[in-house]
N, C-alpha and C positions, 0 to 999 in steps of 0.2 A: 717512444719516439712517435710523434704524430704522423698520419698518412701523408700530409703535405710535405713534411720534412723528409720523410722516407723517400718520397717521389723526387726530391731535389728541387733546385731553384726553378726549373722549367715549369713545374706544376704550379708554384705559387704565382708565377707570372702569366699563366694561361689566360687568354682573353675570356674563355668560358667561365673561369672562376673569379673574374674581377667583379667589383660591385656593379659596374655598368652592365656587364653581361647578365648578372643575376636580375637586374631590373628589367632587362629586355623581355618583350612578350611577343615573340614572332608568330605564335599560332593565332592569337586574336587579330593581330594586324593583318595576317594572310587572309583571314576570313573576311575582314572588311574590304580588302582589295577584291576578293571574289564577288562581293556584293556590288562594288563599283563596276566590275567587269560585267555583271549581269545587267546593269543599267545601261552599259555600252551596247550589249546585244539588243536590248529593248529599243534603244534610239536608232539602231540600224534598221530594225523592222519598221519603226515609225517613219524613218526616212524613206523607206520603200513606199509606204502609203503616200507620203508627201509627194514623192516624185510621180507616182502613177496617177494621182488625182490632180496634177499640175498645180499643186498648192505652194511650191517653193518661193514664188515671188509675190504672194498675196500680201505679205507684210513688207512694205517698201522702205522701212527705216530699221536701223539696229539701235535698240534702246536697252542696254544691259540691265538696268534697274527697273525703270518705269515700264518696260516692255513686259514685265512679269505678269501684270494684270491685262486682261483683254478689255476692249472698250466696254464701258459701263453704261453708256446712254445711246440713244438713237443718233444724237448729234455726233458723238464720237465715232460710231459705226459709219456714219455717212462721210465723215472726214477721211477715215481709212479707205473707204470705198473709192472716194474721189481721187486719192493718191494712187490707188491701183489702177484707176481708169486712165492714167497717163502712161502706163506701161505698154510696150509693144504687144505683150501677150493679150491684154484686153483690147487694144485697138485693132489688132489683126485676127484674133480668134474669138475670144469670149464676148466682146462687145457686139460684133456682128451676129453672133449666136443668141443674142438676147439675154445676157447674164443679168440676174436680178440681185438685189442686196441679200436675199435669203441664200442664194447659191454662193455668193461671195463669202458669206458667214461660214459656210461649210468648208471651203478650202482654207479660209483664215484659221479655222480651228485646228486643222492638222498641222499647219506650219507653226501655230502658237504652241501646241503640245510638243512639237519637235524641239523648239527653242527652250521650252520650260524644262524638258528632261535634260537638255544640255547644261542648263544652269544648275540643275540638281546634281548632276555628275560632278561638276566642278566644285560645288559647295561641299558635297560629301567628301570628296577626296581631300580638299584643303582642311576641312574640319578634323577628319580622322588623322591626317598627318600632323596637324598642330597638337591634337590631344596626346598622341603617343610621343611626339618629340618633346613637348614641354614637361612631360612626366619622365623623361629619360628612358622610355621604353622601346625606342627604335634600335634594333640590333646594329652593331657596328657595320659600316659599309653600305647601309640601305638608304641613308638620307639623300645622297645624290640621285639615287633611283627614283625616290619619291618625288623630289623636286623635278626631275626630268619628266615624270608622268604628269605632274601638274602643268608643266610648260607645254607638254603635247596637247593637253586638253584645251589650254588657251590658245594654242595655235590652231587647233581644230575649229574653235569658234571664229577666229579670224578668217580661215579658209572658207568657212560656211558663208560668211558675209560676202567674201570676194566672189564666191560662186553665184550667190543670189544677184549680186550687181550686174553679172553678165546677162541675166535675164531681165533686168529692170531697164537696162540702157540699150543693149546691143541687139537683142533677138527676142523671139517669142518663147524661147526656152534657154535654160542655162547652158553654158559651154560644157560639152561632154568631157573635156580635159579637166576642167575645174571640178566637175562632179566626181570624176575618177580620183582626183587628188583629195577631195573631201572624204570619200569613202575609204580609200586606202589609208588615210591618216587615222580614221576611226578605228580601222582593223589593226593597224600598227599599235595603237594605244591599247586595244583589247589584248593583243599578244603580249605586250609589256606588262599589263596588269596580271595576266594569268601566269606568266613566267615568274614574275616577282613573288606572287603569292605562293607558288610551288616552291620557290627557293626558301621562302619563310617557313613553310611546312618542313622542308628538309632540315633547316636550321633547328627547328623545335625537336627533330629526331636526332640531333647531333651530327648532322652531315654538312659538308661543305656546299656552297652554291654549285649547281650543276653548270657544265660548260655546253656550249653550242658546238656540236661535232659538224664535220664536213657534210655528212649526209643530212643531218638535221637542217643545216643551212640550205642545201639543195632542195629539200622538201618544202620548206617555207618559202624559198625563192620561186619555185615552180608554181606553188599555189598563189603567190602574189601576182605572178604574171597572168594566171587565169582570171583572178579577180579584177585585175586592171582591164583585161579584155571584156570581162562582163560588165564593168562599169561603162566602157565605151558603148557597148551594145544598149545598155539602159539609157545613157545620155542621148544617143541618136535615135532611140525607139526602134532599133534595128531588129528587135524581136518579132516585129510585125511583118517583116518581108517575106517570111515563109512560116506555114503552120503545119508542114508535114515533117515527118522524121522516119527514118534517117536521111531521106533525100530532102532536097530543098527545091521547091517548085517542080518536083518530079525529076530533078536531075541530081547527079552526084555532086556537081559543082554548080553553083547558082549562076544564072545568066544575069547580065545587068551590071557587073562590076566595072566601075569607071577606073580604067588604068592610065587615063590621060596625063596625070601628074606624077606617074611613077608608082611602083609597088609599095613603097613605105607610106606614101600619102594615102594610098588606097587602104592599106591595112589599118591605119589610124582614123580614116574618115569616111570610108565607104561602108554603108550599112550592110550590104550583102557580104562583103569579105570579112568584116568584123564578126558578123553573126556565124559565118562558116568557120572562122578561126576559133571562136569561143566554143563552138560545139565540139570540135575535134581535138583541140588541145586538152579539153577535159579528160580524154583518155590517157594522155601523157601523165597528167596529175594522178589519175587512178593508178597507173602503173607504179609510180613512185610511192604512193601511199600504201599499196600492197606490199611492196618491199619493206616499207617502214613497219607495217604490221607484223611481218615475219621476224624482222630484227627484235621487235618488242616481245614477241613470244619467246624468242630464244633466251632473252635475259629475264624471263619470268614476269614480264609486265603485261599479262593477259588482259586485265580490264582496260588498260590503255589501248591495246591493240583492238579490242572490240569496239571502243569508243571511236577510233579513227575509221575502222571499217564501216561502222554504222553511219557516221557523219557523211562520208563520201558516197556511200550507197544511196542514202536518202536524197542527198543533194543531186545526184545524176538523175534519179527518178523524178524529182521535182522540176529539174530543168527541162526534161522531155515533156512532162505534163503541162508545163507553162507554155511551151512552144505550141503543142497540139491543141491547147484550149483557146489559142488566139490571144494569149497574154491576159488570161483571167486575173483580176486584181488580187484575189486571195491567194492564188497559186504563185503569182510573181512575188508577193510579200513573203510568203513562206520560203521561196527560193532565196531571196535575199537574207532572210533570217537564217536558213540553212548555211549560207556562206559564212556568216558570223560564228556559227557553231562549229563549222569545219575549221576555222582559223583557231578556235579555242582547243578543239581536239588535236590538231597537228601540232600546236604549241606544246601541249601536254606530251605528245609523243616525242617530239624533239628534246623536250626537257628530260624525259625518262631515259632517253638514249645517252644523255650527257652526264649521267651520274658518275662522280669520281670514285675511284677505288679508295 
């Protein structure tokens, strides 16, 4: 009697022994998703450069196809510069400072690179999904996830243009709320890519998809709140209000907080208070992630624990160094990059904690 018959009907009907399951290739698909995740980490870093160099509104139109190429003639460059010269940022800041076409080309470059990587991320994810899908190699249950990730990337592009518009029409800089939405959507996409890739690796080992535990949700939610506050700090340029640490302006609590419209408005709009909150809520995140590290060690996931500890340790040091440097560009970019890597590490930790028996 064959092994399948000896095992009974349940074996012959098992999804893992079906022709579709035999064609599925979770390991290569997971590796491709990690490559896309790496591109998202890269665009977060480039986004930091774009923000710090005030490059975000240098391109005043959204051209998904033709915008792939930069201006190729002096006339085209002049036309782009003329459009930028109508923005509040130029009229109130860069124009009076004497911005030249050469200086404009520098900020244009960073925004163009940022949008180019965004296009690359969408193209690679769509192409990879189509390749595995058409060949019948997507494991059962993962097609909706892949479509959701593609939709998130499309939404991120729309949010990015919505953010840029606030700096073209309304103000000399983009809305800090729109910037926070843009950054958090990118980091949500990063977390989704990493989690799905890890589930695919588990699938390749014969495991079920991992679940999100209550503690994993707490860790990711706490980190998300800290990243939201960090985005507000970045959007309001609130990092510049103090360059000392652990004190702010020599005081435990900064002077100058405007409480006139209530504490909630101050927490979301006052640069002194948002900077203070971001500084000290970081230690709440650290405490939660230390507990995560201990839980990971108890279940034998030491490499994941090391990754989580390393990520938050480096991120704290980068945050302090960024403040004390007076927001040096390279340190601020590394701090934003560290935030993305911390999201990836925390997602890995939450995933490891959710392994099903």
